[in-house]
N, C-alpha and C positions, 0 to 999 in steps of 0.2 A: 190346582187350577192350571189350566192352559194358558200360557201369555199371550195367546192369540185371541182370548176370550173378548168379545166386543160388546156383550150385554150380559147382565148379571142381576137377577131377581131373588132376594131374599124374603120369605113371607114367614110369618108367624115363627119367629126367632127369639129364643130366651138370650140371645147375645146382648151384652150391655155395651160393646164396642166392636167395631168391625176388626176382623182379623187383619194384622199388618199385611200378610200376603196380598190382599185385594188391592193395596195401593201400588202394589208391583207388576199390575196389569197394564202395560204400555198402551195397548191396543183398546182399552175399555171406553166405550162410548156412551153406554147407558147403565147406570147404578139405580136400583130400585129396592128399597127395603120398607115393607108393609108390616104392620102389627107387630113389631119388636120391642125389646127393653131397651134400645140404645139410649144412652143418656149423653154421649159425645161421639164425633167423628175423630179419626186419629188425625194429628197433625200431617202426617204423611198423605192425607186425602189430596194435598196439592200436587202430588206427583203425577196424578192422573190427567195429564196434559191434553189427552184427546176427548176428555169427558164432555159431552154436550148435553146430557140430561142427567140431573139428580134428583132422586125422590126419597125422601125418607119421611113415610106418612103414618100417622097413628103409633107414634113411639113415645119414648119419654126424653127425647132431646132437650137439654137444658142449655146447650151453648154450641157455637160453631168456632173450629178453629181459625186463627187468623189466616192460616195456609189456605182457606176457601177462595181467597183472592186470587191464588196462582191459577185457578180453572179458568184461564181465559178463553178457552173455547165454549164454556158453559152458555147456552141458550135458555134452558128450562131448569128452574129450581122450584120444586114442590116440597114444602114443609109443612104441611096440614097436620093439625092435631098432635102437636108437640108442646114443649114448656119452654119455649124461647122466650125471654124477657128482654133481650137486646140482640141487635145484629152486628157483627165485627165491622169496623171500620174498613176492613179489606174488600167487603163486598162491593165497594166502590170501584175495584179494579177489573169487575165483571163487565168489561166493556161491549161483549156481545150478548149480554142477557136480554132476552126479548121478554120472558114470563117469570113473574115471581109469584107463588101462592103461600100465604103465611097464616091461612085461615086457623082459627082456635089457637092461637099462641098469645100470651099476655104480653105483647110488646108494648113498651111505653113510648118509644120514640122512632118514628119512620122516616126521619129526615135524610138518612144515608140513600134511601131509595131514590131521592130526588138526584143523586148524582150518577145514575146509571142512564148513560145517553141514548142507547136502543131500546129501552124499556117500553113494551108496547102493551103489555097486559099485566096489571097488578090485581089480584084476585082475592076476594074474599078475606078481608081483615075484619073479623068478627068483632063490633064493638062491644059485645057483651062480656068478653073475656079480658078487655083491655081497659087501662087506665092512660089512654093516649095524652101524651103532652105535645105532640105535634101531628100534623098531618100531611099528606103528600099534596103538593102545589105544583105539580109539573103538566103544563097544559099539552104536551106532546103525547102523553099516555092516551090511547083511544079507548081503554075499558078500564074501568074501576069497579069493581064490586066490593061494596062494603056491607 
């Protein structure tokens, strides 16, 4: 992979984790993973300091590393259709996050989302797959789709 890569999309991959080399792409701005067998992201994902968009959709993601909170330029986080049950506390460090999509994840507690100061869109938290013990009570969010 070229170190100047700015956008990377992986479709229908049998990978269970991302290759470490992806975390060594200093210019990467967008990372999209669709229909994969990913169960986790590498801890080194936090090295992608220029990343503004991270999509891991329709995979088997069970947890996010704490280092996700180091992605301080991240504005868009799409984790639709995974197996996440909890969000790491470091999510609160994503001060530039504008939109998060957690549709079809069995997440019990969403209180961490309230600590995201610039969040404008919280999308599609399916209650069918959840046993929510908390909800989002953040008046500045303009769009919530439950």
